[in-house]
Each structure stands twice: as structure tokens, then as C-alpha cells.
C-alpha positions as CSV (number, residue, x, y, z in Angstrom):
1,M,-10.9,-3.1,-17.4
2,P,-11.5,-0.3,-14.9
3,R,-15.2,0.1,-13.9
4,F,-15.1,3.9,-14.0
5,P,-13.5,6.2,-16.5
6,A,-10.9,8.6,-15.2
7,A,-12.4,11.6,-13.3
8,N,-12.1,15.0,-14.7
9,R,-13.0,18.5,-13.5
10,D,-16.5,18.3,-15.1
11,T,-17.5,15.0,-13.5
12,I,-16.6,15.6,-9.9
13,P,-18.7,17.3,-7.2
14,Q,-18.1,21.0,-8.0
15,E,-17.8,22.0,-4.4
16,Q,-14.7,19.7,-4.4
17,A,-13.0,21.4,-7.4
18,A,-10.2,22.9,-5.2
19,A,-9.3,19.5,-3.8
20,F,-9.3,18.1,-7.3
21,D,-7.0,20.9,-8.5
22,A,-4.7,20.4,-5.5
23,I,-4.3,16.7,-6.1
24,V,-3.7,17.0,-9.8
25,A,-1.2,19.8,-9.2
26,T,0.9,17.4,-7.1
27,R,1.0,15.1,-10.2
28,N,2.4,17.7,-12.7
29,N,-1.2,18.6,-13.7
30,V,-1.8,15.1,-15.0
31,V,-5.0,13.4,-14.0
32,P,-4.3,9.8,-13.0
33,E,-6.1,7.3,-15.2
34,Q,-5.2,4.2,-13.2
35,G,-4.8,3.2,-9.6
36,P,-6.4,4.2,-6.3
37,I,-6.0,8.0,-6.8
38,A,-7.9,7.6,-10.1
39,V,-10.8,6.1,-8.2
40,Q,-10.6,8.5,-5.3
41,L,-10.5,11.6,-7.5
42,H,-14.2,11.0,-8.3
43,V,-14.6,12.4,-4.7
44,P,-11.5,14.6,-4.5
45,E,-11.8,15.3,-0.7
46,I,-11.1,11.6,-0.1
47,A,-8.0,11.7,-2.3
48,Q,-6.8,14.9,-0.6
49,R,-7.2,13.6,2.9
50,G,-5.7,10.3,2.1
51,E,-2.7,12.1,0.6
52,A,-2.0,13.8,3.9
53,L,-1.7,10.4,5.6
54,R,0.3,8.9,2.8
55,A,2.8,11.8,2.9
56,Y,3.3,11.3,6.6
57,L,3.7,7.6,6.5
58,R,5.8,7.4,3.3
59,A,7.8,10.6,3.2
60,E,7.6,13.2,5.9
61,G,7.7,11.6,9.3
62,S,7.8,7.9,9.5
63,S,10.3,6.3,11.7
64,L,10.2,3.1,9.7
65,P,13.0,2.4,7.2
66,G,12.2,2.0,3.5
67,N,12.6,-1.7,3.4
68,V,10.1,-2.1,6.3
69,Q,7.7,0.2,4.6
70,E,8.0,-1.7,1.3
71,L,7.6,-5.1,3.0
72,A,4.5,-3.8,4.8
73,M,3.0,-2.7,1.5
74,L,3.9,-6.0,-0.2
75,T,2.5,-8.0,2.7
76,T,-0.8,-6.0,2.4
77,A,-0.9,-6.5,-1.4
78,R,-0.3,-10.2,-1.1
79,E,-2.8,-10.8,1.7
80,L,-5.5,-8.8,-0.2
81,D,-4.5,-10.2,-3.6
82,C,-4.0,-6.7,-5.0
83,Q,-2.1,-6.9,-8.3
84,F,-1.8,-3.1,-8.6
85,I,0.0,-2.5,-5.3
86,W,2.1,-5.6,-5.8
87,H,3.3,-4.4,-9.2
88,A,3.9,-0.9,-7.9
89,H,6.0,-2.0,-5.0
90,A,7.8,-5.4,-5.7
91,A,10.7,-3.8,-7.6
92,A,10.8,-0.9,-5.1
93,G,11.0,-3.5,-2.3
94,R,14.0,-5.1,-4.0
95,R,15.7,-1.8,-4.5
96,A,15.1,-1.0,-0.8
97,G,17.0,-4.2,0.2
98,L,14.4,-7.0,0.3
99,S,15.9,-10.1,-1.2
100,D,14.6,-11.6,-4.4
101,A,14.0,-14.8,-2.5
102,L,11.8,-13.0,0.0
103,V,9.8,-11.1,-2.6
104,D,9.3,-14.1,-4.8
105,S,8.3,-16.4,-1.9
106,L,5.9,-13.9,-0.6
107,R,4.4,-13.5,-4.1
108,D,4.1,-17.2,-4.7
109,Q,2.9,-18.0,-1.1
110,Q,5.8,-20.4,-0.6
111,D,7.9,-21.0,2.4
112,L,9.8,-17.8,3.2
113,P,13.6,-17.7,3.3
114,E,15.4,-16.9,6.5
115,L,14.1,-13.5,7.7
116,S,15.6,-10.7,9.7
117,S,13.8,-9.9,13.0
118,A,12.3,-6.8,11.3
119,E,11.1,-8.7,8.3
120,S,9.6,-11.4,10.5
121,A,7.8,-8.9,12.7
122,V,6.2,-7.2,9.6
123,I,5.1,-10.3,7.9
124,N,3.8,-12.1,11.0
125,Y,1.9,-8.9,12.2
126,G,0.3,-8.3,8.8
127,R,-0.5,-11.9,8.0
128,E,-2.0,-12.5,11.4
129,F,-4.2,-9.4,11.3
130,F,-5.4,-9.9,7.7
131,R,-6.1,-13.6,8.3
132,T,-7.8,-13.4,11.7
133,R,-8.7,-9.7,12.0
134,R,-6.8,-9.7,15.3
135,V,-3.1,-9.8,16.5
136,S,-2.1,-12.1,19.3
137,Q,-0.2,-10.6,22.2
138,A,3.0,-12.5,21.2
139,T,2.9,-11.1,17.7
140,F,2.0,-7.6,18.9
141,D,4.9,-7.8,21.5
142,A,7.4,-8.9,18.9
143,A,6.5,-6.0,16.5
144,R,6.5,-3.5,19.4
145,S,9.9,-4.8,20.5
146,E,11.2,-4.4,17.0
147,F,9.7,-1.0,16.1
148,G,8.8,0.6,19.3
149,E,5.4,2.1,20.0
150,R,5.6,4.9,17.4
151,G,6.9,2.5,14.7
152,L,4.2,-0.1,15.5
153,I,1.5,2.6,15.2
154,E,3.0,3.7,11.9
155,L,3.2,0.1,10.6
156,T,-0.4,-0.5,11.5
157,N,-1.5,2.7,9.8
158,L,0.6,2.1,6.8
159,M,-0.9,-1.4,6.3
160,G,-4.4,0.1,7.0
161,Y,-3.8,2.9,4.4
162,Y,-2.7,0.4,1.8
163,S,-5.7,-1.7,2.6
164,V,-7.9,1.2,1.7
165,L,-6.0,1.6,-1.5
166,A,-6.3,-2.1,-2.2
167,F,-10.1,-2.0,-1.6
168,N,-10.4,0.8,-4.1
169,I,-8.2,-0.9,-6.7
170,N,-9.8,-4.3,-6.4
171,A,-13.4,-3.1,-6.2
172,F,-13.0,-0.8,-9.2
173,E,-10.8,-3.3,-11.1
174,Q,-7.8,-1.0,-11.7
175,L,-5.1,-2.4,-13.9
176,P,-1.5,-2.7,-12.5
177,P,1.2,-0.4,-14.0
178,A,3.6,-1.9,-16.5
179,S,6.1,-4.1,-14.6
180,D,8.6,-6.9,-15.1
181,E,7.2,-8.5,-12.0
182,P,5.0,-11.6,-12.5
183,F,1.4,-11.4,-11.5
184,L,0.3,-12.6,-8.1
185,P,-1.1,-16.1,-8.4
186,V,-4.7,-15.6,-7.2
């Protein structure tokens, strides 16, 4: 059960009402009741500023293809045991071209199937960082070779942004959306 009720215009810092209204307007005037934005809306400036980064990384300007973006989000979700992000992106990852074998093996922390060079670069980069808080030169070089400097910076920031979301989701115990995907074994 979520640790906070959904925010509303009466419960937020009143000097941030314009930010609250702007975020809610982007969601068809519906205040989210679950997920990271539901948490961040308690301090709407955080949600609004994060939305600008999300829009760039996911919609407006990223050089990374959709399957790479989805794999980065799934790797982040798996490494941070974030049910919400996993459920929000597992099916999207499959639709973006990730194989069922890859998604299922990643979820269940099993040996991975044969990977493309891009898939390998994303998973190795994310796993190494999340597990050691560093990235070796070899892993860095492989990701840089695969995605270029711009793509590597975008990949790093996409994983970092979804780490912020996972921190909010896990700390505030947000429930995952309805999904046919099995839960992460944690």
C-alpha cells in the first residue's frame, strides 16, 4: 500500500501550484494516484523538472532506438528490484523488439540468451554500474563504441533518471500497474 495518499492542489506547497497544474494538464487533467509522478507531485517542481528530462530522453531528442531505451529501463528496474518500472516496461520492451527469452531471463536473473552487441552493451553497462557503482574501461569502451558519445551520455542519464523514479517508487511503496507480466522475484 502506498505510504502517501495522492497529492492534490490543497496538499501541495501553494507556491508550486502552477507546476502542479502544468503536470496534471499533461495527463488530461487527471492527478496520478500511483507511480513516481504521484510521489513527486507532492513537490510539483520536482515532477516538472524531471518531466523535462524524461521528455528529452524518451521522446524529443534521444539518439537511442526504442528497444535500447526499453532495455535500459528494464535493466534499471531489475537491478533496483523495482516492480512498478518492470511492469510498466516489460511488455513495451517486447513490443520494441526485445525477445521474450531476453525479458524473461532478465526478470528471473537467469543466464541470458544470445544478445546483440547493443543489448550486451546496455546490460553490461547497467549491471556493472549498479553492482559496483563504477564502470570499467572495457565496459565503458564497448558502450561508447556501440552508441557513440552522445548515445552513451543519453544511456547513462536514462538509467539515472529511472533510478530516481525507482527510488521514489520503492521508498514510497507504489504499486505496479495492472499487467500480465509476472512479478520480479525479489
